[in-house]
matplotlib code that plots the C-alpha trace (Angstrom):
import matplotlib.pyplot as plt

x = [-29.5, -33.4, -35.3, -39.1, -40.6, -43.5, -46.7, -49.4, -52.6, -55.4, -58.9, -62.4, -64.1, -67.4, -69.5, -71.0, -73.6, -72.9, -74.8, -73.0, -72.4, -69.9, -67.6, -63.9, -61.7, -60.7, -64.2, -64.5, -67.8, -67.2, -69.2, -69.0, -68.2, -67.7, -66.7, -64.0, -63.9, -64.4, -63.5, -65.2, -64.2, -67.2, -69.6, -71.9, -73.6, -77.1, -76.3, -76.5, -73.7, -72.1, -68.3, -65.2, -62.5, -59.3, -57.4, -57.6, -55.3, -55.3, -57.1, -59.4, -59.8, -60.4, -62.9, -64.5, -68.0, -69.6, -73.1, -75.0, -78.4, -80.1, -78.5, -78.0, -79.9, -76.4, -75.5, -74.5, -73.0, -69.0, -68.5, -65.0, -64.5, -61.5, -62.9, -62.4, -59.2, -57.4, -56.5, -56.6, -60.6, -62.4, -65.7, -66.9, -70.1, -71.4, -73.4, -71.2, -73.1, -73.3, -69.2, -68.3, -71.4, -69.8, -66.3, -68.0, -69.6, -65.9, -64.5, -67.3, -66.7, -63.1, -63.0, -65.4, -63.2, -59.7, -59.8, -62.5, -63.7, -67.4, -67.5, -69.7, -70.0, -70.1, -68.6, -70.7, -68.7, -66.2, -67.2, -66.1, -65.7, -66.1, -64.2, -61.1, -60.1, -56.6, -53.5, -50.7, -50.0, -47.0, -48.0, -46.5, -44.8, -44.0, -43.3, -45.3, -42.8, -45.6, -48.4, -45.9, -47.6, -46.0, -48.3, -49.1, -51.1, -51.9, -51.4, -54.3, -56.5, -54.6, -51.8, -48.4, -48.8, -49.8, -53.5, -54.1, -55.9, -56.3, -57.4, -58.0, -61.4, -60.2, -57.3, -57.5, -58.2, -55.5, -53.3, -56.1, -57.4, -53.8, -52.4, -52.7, -50.9, -48.4, -47.7, -47.4, -44.8, -43.0, -43.5, -41.8, -38.7, -35.2, -35.6, -39.0, -38.0, -35.8, -38.4, -40.5, -42.6, -44.2, -44.8, -47.8, -47.2, -50.1, -50.9, -53.3, -51.8, -48.4, -48.8, -45.1, -44.8, -41.0, -40.0, -38.3, -35.3, -33.2, -30.8, -30.7, -32.5, -31.2, -31.1, -34.0, -36.2, -35.6, -36.9, -40.1, -40.7, -40.1, -42.6, -45.1, -44.7, -45.5, -48.5, -49.9, -49.4, -47.6, -43.8, -41.8, -39.2, -36.9, -35.7, -32.2, -32.1, -33.4, -36.2, -33.5, -32.4, -35.5, -34.7, -36.7, -35.5, -32.5, -33.5, -36.8, -37.4, -37.7, -41.6, -42.1, -45.7, -48.0, -51.0, -53.4, -55.3, -57.4, -58.6, -55.3, -53.7, -51.2, -49.3, -47.2, -44.4, -43.3, -41.3, -43.1, -42.3, -42.8, -46.0, -49.1, -52.9, -54.2, -57.6, -57.1, -61.0, -60.9, -57.9, -59.1, -62.0, -60.1, -57.6, -60.5, -61.7, -58.7, -58.2, -61.7, -62.1, -58.3, -60.2, -56.4, -55.3, -51.9, -51.6, -51.0, -47.8, -48.8, -46.7, -47.6, -46.3, -45.3, -46.2, -44.7, -44.1, -46.6, -49.8, -51.3, -48.4, -48.7, -52.4, -52.3, -49.5, -51.9, -53.7, -51.7, -48.8, -46.3, -46.3, -43.5, -43.4, -41.4, -41.2, -39.1, -37.8, -35.4, -36.0, -39.9, -38.3, -36.3, -39.2, -41.2, -39.0, -38.9, -42.6, -42.8, -40.3, -42.3, -45.3, -43.7, -44.7, -42.2, -44.1, -43.2, -40.6, -39.2, -37.3, -36.4, -37.0, -37.7, -40.9, -40.9, -37.3, -36.3, -37.5, -35.6, -32.8, -34.2, -34.7, -38.2, -39.4, -38.3, -41.3, -44.9, -47.4, -51.1, -52.4, -50.7, -51.8, -50.8, -51.5, -49.2, -48.5, -50.7, -48.6, -50.0, -48.4, -48.1, -44.7, -44.6, -47.7, -46.0, -44.3, -48.0, -47.6, -44.8, -46.3, -49.2, -51.9, -55.3, -56.5, -55.4, -56.6, -55.8, -55.8, -55.4, -55.2, -55.7, -58.7, -57.5, -54.3, -56.6, -59.0, -55.7, -54.4, -57.7, -57.8, -54.1, -55.2, -58.4, -57.8, -54.1, -53.3, -56.3, -57.9, -61.5, -62.8, -65.1, -65.5, -64.7, -65.6, -64.8, -63.6, -64.0, -60.5, -60.4, -63.7, -64.4, -61.3, -60.9, -58.9, -60.5, -59.7, -60.1, -60.1, -61.0, -60.8, -59.7, -59.5, -57.9, -60.4]
y = [-48.7, -48.5, -45.8, -45.9, -42.6, -41.6, -41.5, -38.8, -40.9, -40.6, -40.0, -40.8, -37.9, -39.3, -37.3, -39.6, -38.6, -39.5, -39.0, -37.8, -39.1, -37.1, -34.3, -34.9, -32.5, -30.5, -29.7, -32.3, -34.5, -38.0, -40.8, -44.3, -45.5, -49.2, -49.5, -46.6, -43.5, -40.4, -37.0, -34.2, -30.6, -28.4, -31.0, -31.2, -34.0, -34.9, -33.7, -35.5, -34.1, -34.7, -34.9, -35.5, -37.5, -35.3, -38.3, -41.9, -44.2, -47.4, -47.0, -43.5, -40.9, -37.2, -35.4, -32.0, -31.0, -30.1, -29.6, -29.8, -32.1, -31.5, -29.1, -29.1, -26.2, -25.3, -24.2, -20.7, -19.0, -18.4, -14.4, -14.8, -14.3, -16.3, -19.5, -22.8, -21.6, -20.6, -23.0, -20.7, -21.4, -24.6, -23.7, -20.3, -22.6, -23.0, -20.7, -18.8, -20.0, -23.6, -24.0, -24.5, -26.7, -28.7, -28.3, -29.4, -32.7, -33.7, -33.3, -35.2, -37.9, -38.2, -38.5, -41.4, -43.1, -42.2, -41.7, -44.3, -41.3, -39.8, -35.9, -35.9, -31.9, -30.0, -26.1, -23.7, -23.2, -19.5, -17.3, -14.1, -12.3, -14.4, -12.0, -10.0, -11.6, -13.1, -10.9, -13.3, -14.9, -16.3, -15.4, -16.7, -14.1, -15.2, -13.2, -15.0, -14.0, -15.1, -12.7, -10.0, -9.8, -10.9, -12.9, -12.6, -14.6, -18.3, -21.4, -23.1, -25.5, -29.4, -27.1, -26.2, -23.1, -19.5, -18.4, -15.3, -13.5, -9.3, -9.5, -12.0, -11.5, -13.5, -11.3, -8.3, -5.9, -3.5, -6.3, -8.3, -5.4, -4.6, -7.9, -6.2, -3.1, -5.1, -7.4, -3.9, -3.0, -5.9, -6.3, -2.8, -3.8, -4.9, -8.1, -8.9, -12.9, -13.1, -12.4, -15.8, -14.7, -12.4, -13.0, -10.9, -9.7, -7.2, -6.1, -4.0, -0.7, -1.8, -3.8, -5.5, -7.2, -9.3, -9.5, -12.5, -11.1, -13.5, -10.5, -7.1, -4.4, -1.6, 2.0, 2.3, -0.8, 0.8, 4.3, 2.7, 0.3, 3.4, 5.0, 2.3, 1.8, 5.8, 5.6, 2.5, 2.9, -0.4, -1.1, -3.0, -5.4, -6.7, -10.7, -11.9, -15.1, -16.8, -14.9, -13.5, -11.4, -9.4, -5.6, -2.5, -0.7, 0.9, 4.7, 3.5, 2.7, -1.0, -1.2, -4.7, -5.4, -6.1, -7.0, -6.4, -8.6, -5.4, -8.2, -8.8, -5.7, -7.3, -6.8, -8.9, -8.0, -10.1, -10.3, -10.7, -14.9, -15.5, -17.5, -15.8, -16.6, -15.0, -14.1, -11.9, -11.6, -15.2, -15.5, -13.4, -15.5, -18.5, -17.2, -16.4, -19.7, -21.4, -19.2, -19.5, -23.3, -23.6, -21.9, -20.6, -19.4, -18.4, -22.1, -23.3, -24.3, -24.5, -26.2, -24.8, -26.9, -25.6, -22.1, -20.0, -16.4, -16.7, -16.3, -18.2, -18.2, -14.5, -14.4, -17.6, -16.1, -13.1, -15.6, -18.4, -18.4, -19.8, -20.6, -22.1, -22.3, -24.6, -24.1, -25.5, -22.6, -20.7, -17.3, -17.6, -18.5, -15.4, -13.4, -14.7, -13.7, -10.2, -10.0, -11.1, -8.2, -6.0, -6.8, -6.6, -10.5, -12.2, -15.4, -17.1, -18.7, -20.2, -23.0, -24.4, -28.2, -30.4, -32.1, -35.0, -36.2, -37.5, -34.7, -36.6, -34.5, -30.8, -29.7, -28.4, -32.1, -33.0, -31.1, -31.7, -29.3, -28.9, -27.7, -28.4, -26.5, -28.0, -26.2, -28.3, -28.2, -30.2, -33.1, -33.2, -34.0, -37.8, -38.0, -35.8, -37.4, -40.2, -37.3, -36.7, -39.5, -37.9, -34.2, -35.6, -32.6, -32.8, -30.5, -30.6, -28.0, -29.4, -26.7, -28.1, -27.0, -30.7, -32.4, -35.9, -35.6, -34.5, -37.2, -39.5, -37.9, -37.7, -41.7, -41.7, -39.4, -41.4, -44.6, -45.1, -42.1, -42.2, -38.8, -38.1, -36.1, -33.1, -31.0, -30.0, -27.7, -25.9, -22.3, -20.8, -19.4, -19.8, -19.0, -20.2, -22.8, -26.5, -25.9, -26.7, -25.3, -27.2, -27.0, -30.3, -29.7, -33.2, -33.8, -36.7, -39.3]
z = [-24.0, -24.0, -22.4, -21.3, -22.7, -20.2, -22.1, -20.8, -19.7, -22.1, -20.2, -21.0, -22.9, -21.9, -19.5, -16.8, -13.9, -10.6, -7.0, -4.4, -1.1, 1.1, 1.1, 1.7, 4.1, 1.2, 0.0, -2.6, -3.6, -3.4, -5.5, -6.0, -9.4, -10.0, -6.5, -6.5, -4.8, -7.4, -6.1, -8.2, -7.1, -6.5, -5.9, -2.6, -0.7, -1.9, -5.6, -9.1, -11.1, -14.6, -14.9, -16.2, -15.2, -14.5, -13.2, -12.4, -10.3, -9.4, -6.0, -6.6, -9.2, -9.5, -11.6, -12.6, -12.5, -15.6, -15.2, -11.9, -12.6, -9.3, -6.7, -3.0, -1.0, 0.4, -3.1, -4.0, -7.0, -6.2, -5.8, -7.0, -10.6, -10.6, -8.2, -10.3, -11.7, -8.6, -6.2, -2.9, -2.2, -2.7, -1.0, -2.4, -4.1, -0.3, 1.5, 3.8, 7.4, 6.2, 5.4, 8.9, 9.4, 7.0, 8.8, 11.9, 10.2, 9.0, 12.7, 13.9, 11.4, 11.5, 15.5, 15.2, 12.3, 12.7, 16.9, 17.8, 19.8, 20.0, 20.7, 24.0, 23.6, 20.0, 20.9, 19.3, 15.9, 16.1, 13.4, 12.1, 8.4, 5.3, 3.2, 3.1, 6.5, 5.6, 6.7, 5.8, 2.9, 0.6, -2.9, -6.1, -8.6, -12.0, -15.5, -18.4, -21.5, -24.0, -22.4, -21.4, -18.0, -14.6, -12.6, -8.7, -6.6, -5.8, -7.8, -10.0, -8.6, -9.2, -11.2, -10.5, -12.7, -11.1, -11.7, -14.0, -11.7, -10.5, -7.3, -4.2, -2.0, 0.9, 1.6, 3.6, 0.9, 1.4, -0.1, -2.3, -4.4, -5.5, -7.3, -10.5, -9.6, -8.2, -11.1, -13.0, -10.9, -11.2, -14.9, -14.9, -13.1, -14.8, -12.5, -13.2, -14.1, -11.1, -8.3, -7.3, -4.5, -2.0, 1.9, 2.9, 6.8, 7.7, 11.4, 13.2, 11.1, 9.4, 5.8, 5.1, 1.8, 1.4, -2.2, -2.4, -5.2, -7.2, -8.1, -6.6, -8.2, -9.8, -8.7, -10.9, -9.8, -5.8, -7.1, -8.7, -5.6, -3.1, -5.2, -4.9, -1.4, -0.9, -3.0, -1.8, 2.0, 1.9, 3.0, 0.3, 1.7, 0.3, 0.7, -0.8, 0.5, 3.8, 6.0, 8.0, 5.0, 4.7, 4.8, 3.6, 0.5, 1.3, 2.6, 4.2, 7.7, 8.8, 10.0, 11.9, 11.9, 15.1, 16.7, 19.8, 22.2, 24.1, 26.2, 27.9, 27.6, 25.0, 21.7, 19.7, 17.3, 14.4, 11.3, 7.8, 7.4, 10.9, 11.6, 12.9, 12.4, 9.3, 10.8, 13.8, 14.5, 14.6, 16.8, 19.2, 19.9, 19.9, 22.4, 25.0, 24.3, 25.6, 28.5, 29.9, 29.1, 31.3, 34.1, 34.9, 38.5, 40.6, 41.1, 37.9, 35.7, 32.1, 29.5, 25.8, 23.3, 19.7, 21.3, 18.3, 19.3, 22.3, 20.9, 23.6, 26.2, 26.8, 27.5, 29.4, 31.6, 32.6, 34.3, 35.7, 38.0, 35.4, 31.9, 30.0, 26.0, 23.7, 20.0, 17.7, 15.9, 17.8, 16.1, 16.7, 20.3, 20.6, 19.3, 21.9, 24.6, 23.2, 23.2, 27.0, 28.0, 25.5, 28.0, 31.0, 32.0, 34.4, 34.6, 31.5, 29.9, 26.4, 25.2, 21.6, 21.2, 18.7, 19.5, 17.7, 19.1, 22.8, 25.3, 28.3, 28.3, 28.8, 32.5, 31.4, 29.9, 33.8, 35.9, 36.0, 34.6, 35.7, 32.6, 28.7, 25.5, 22.3, 18.9, 16.4, 12.8, 10.2, 11.4, 14.7, 18.1, 18.4, 18.9, 22.3, 23.9, 25.3, 28.0, 29.2, 31.5, 33.2, 32.9, 34.5, 33.5, 34.9, 31.9, 27.9, 25.1, 22.1, 18.9, 15.2, 11.9, 10.7, 12.2, 10.8, 12.8, 16.1, 15.5, 15.7, 18.9, 20.5, 20.0, 21.7, 24.4, 25.8, 24.3, 25.7, 28.1, 30.4, 29.5, 28.6, 26.1, 27.2, 24.4, 20.7, 17.7, 14.8, 14.5, 11.0, 10.8, 7.1, 5.2, 1.4, 1.5, 2.6, 5.7, 9.3, 12.2, 15.3, 19.6, 21.5, 25.2, 27.9, 31.2, 33.3, 33.8]

ax = plt.figure().add_subplot(projection="3d")
ax.plot(x, y, z, "-o")
ax.set_aspect("equal")
plt.show()
């Protein structure tokens, strides 16, 4: 029996020159060589660059910049010494204030190309801090025997390996300045090669790092971790299996992070592995925009789809007559209910349901709603949009972390379901990265 041995692809070593015509959603410049799209890391529209191929496929190729011949006026020197190696950021070479404008251009283009919809009015982008904003993350951990070092952080750009970094400038400094210290701590443990990741959960005051452990730490390990927690003001928790196994180090108190929304008199408690927005400043602005644009009153019954732990549900409940939140993750639903009780809100209810499946058996799906909010994952909400004919909302606000699926769903709402797009815009939830957070407002035509 013969075996076909896979061969490593041999790439050209000749440096080529190209003019950059456009920008991808993840911040790569686009050039065309022999009618094939080439996606070039760190290249900007309008630039002439020299590049080397890093991958060549049948329909496209990937490359990296070797030299900038003609630089864009938007270009700056990256502030982080790990930029280009660490895959966490892809926009640091662009002026801070211009990053969000490039993302706005991407949103407009994708609405036209994918949704076949033109945005009538562009919202002024929501902006906030450009550095030190990130409060939630999942960091990789890897003991590298050859270097006798534990790496803590994120994967290399375009590679599965952890990058060798000692700090992160987009992470909140309470954690971002301590990656080296975390690596040294883990390197001193007996289970240093049995820790694959750390879940970061930073609230307004409490910072929890949930350390995934594949084997139980020794008594000496626990003492070292306890000392680290006390010295750095960080609560280290252990995660033996799934998210529900996250517990504090024995003998230490279980601390739960929380964030407040002062404009609404609300406080949200959450467990370390639960989804929350990474940028609290933008989150507050985003909620204000949603609530203001929905013009809620006591006659409104609002449906909040993909509601999570109630980040939008509870603020809307302070203005509307009734709010119903739907979420696919039962632990999040349970926590959302607890947060409603914690904030003494009785006009809100939560149900668990997979919004990509048939919903006809659920009593809440038989009702009508005056207004609907959607905040889905990157996959978008196309499967649930067919129910809008039954629910008959007069107004829809759609919050998205993926402009391409938002554009697709906008096309369905406008071209198939009879809604009119009123406004859309971007929010600077993830500065220095290629992620685009956006929002759109629709009304019944």
